[in-house]
C-alpha positions as CSV (number, residue, x, y, z in Angstrom):
1,R,-46.6,151.1,-52.7
2,Y,-45.8,151.3,-56.3
3,Y,-42.4,151.7,-58.4
4,I,-42.5,154.0,-61.2
5,D,-39.9,153.0,-63.8
6,V,-38.7,154.6,-67.0
7,R,-37.8,152.3,-69.9
8,S,-36.3,153.6,-73.5
9,H,-34.5,152.4,-76.1
10,F,-31.3,153.1,-74.4
11,A,-32.0,151.5,-71.0
12,T,-34.3,151.0,-68.1
13,S,-34.4,153.6,-65.0
14,E,-35.7,151.6,-62.0
15,D,-37.6,152.9,-59.1
16,P,-35.6,151.7,-56.5
17,D,-37.9,152.8,-53.5
18,G,-41.5,153.3,-54.6
19,V,-43.8,155.6,-53.3
20,E,-46.6,155.1,-51.3
21,L,-50.1,155.7,-52.9
22,P,-53.4,154.8,-52.1
23,D,-54.3,153.2,-55.3
24,I,-53.4,152.8,-59.5
25,V,-55.2,156.0,-60.6
26,A,-52.9,157.9,-58.0
27,A,-50.0,156.2,-59.2
28,K,-51.1,156.6,-62.8
29,A,-51.5,160.4,-61.9
30,E,-47.6,160.7,-60.3
31,A,-46.5,158.4,-63.5
32,L,-47.8,161.4,-65.7
33,K,-46.3,164.3,-63.5
34,M,-42.9,162.3,-63.9
35,G,-43.2,161.9,-67.6
36,A,-44.4,165.6,-68.0
37,R,-41.0,166.7,-65.9
38,L,-38.8,164.3,-68.5
39,L,-40.8,165.8,-71.8
40,E,-38.6,168.5,-72.6
41,D,-35.3,166.3,-72.4
42,W,-37.3,163.6,-74.5
43,S,-38.4,166.3,-77.5
44,E,-35.1,166.4,-78.6
45,L,-34.8,162.7,-79.4
46,P,-35.6,161.1,-82.8
47,P,-39.2,160.0,-82.9
48,A,-37.7,156.4,-83.3
49,Y,-36.3,156.9,-79.8
50,S,-39.1,158.9,-78.0
51,N,-42.1,156.5,-79.3
52,A,-39.8,153.4,-77.6
53,I,-40.4,155.3,-74.2
54,V,-42.8,154.0,-71.6
55,I,-43.4,154.6,-68.1
56,E,-44.3,151.6,-66.0
57,I,-46.0,151.3,-62.9
58,I,-45.1,148.0,-60.6
59,D,-46.9,147.1,-57.8
60,E,-45.5,145.9,-54.3
61,D,-45.7,142.2,-55.7
62,L,-43.7,143.6,-58.5
63,N,-45.9,143.0,-61.2
64,Q,-46.4,145.6,-64.1
65,V,-50.1,146.9,-63.4
66,L,-49.5,149.6,-65.9
67,A,-47.7,151.2,-68.7
68,I,-47.6,154.5,-70.2
69,P,-46.5,155.0,-73.7
70,Y,-44.5,158.4,-74.5
71,T,-47.2,159.3,-76.8
72,D,-49.7,159.0,-74.1
73,I,-47.6,161.7,-72.4
74,A,-47.2,164.0,-74.9
75,I,-50.7,164.2,-75.4
76,Q,-51.7,164.6,-71.6
77,Q,-49.0,168.0,-72.0
78,S,-50.4,169.4,-75.3
79,P,-52.6,172.3,-74.9
80,T,-55.2,170.5,-76.3
81,G,-54.7,166.9,-74.3
């Protein structure tokens, strides 16, 4: 089970339920999908705020196993990314 949390300058949105995924690769793909859905909302933020956004993947033992910064999400969604 993996939990996908979004941490920003303003707050942390924690995933209370988590999702069953086979491995960290699948969890990263799920986190990037979530980031893609939120990217349009984030694009209105000043860079100082948007650059502080991180999607964190937490494992079932509540350890952070991966942190994906906003810049990585934006690059993944760019036409050349």
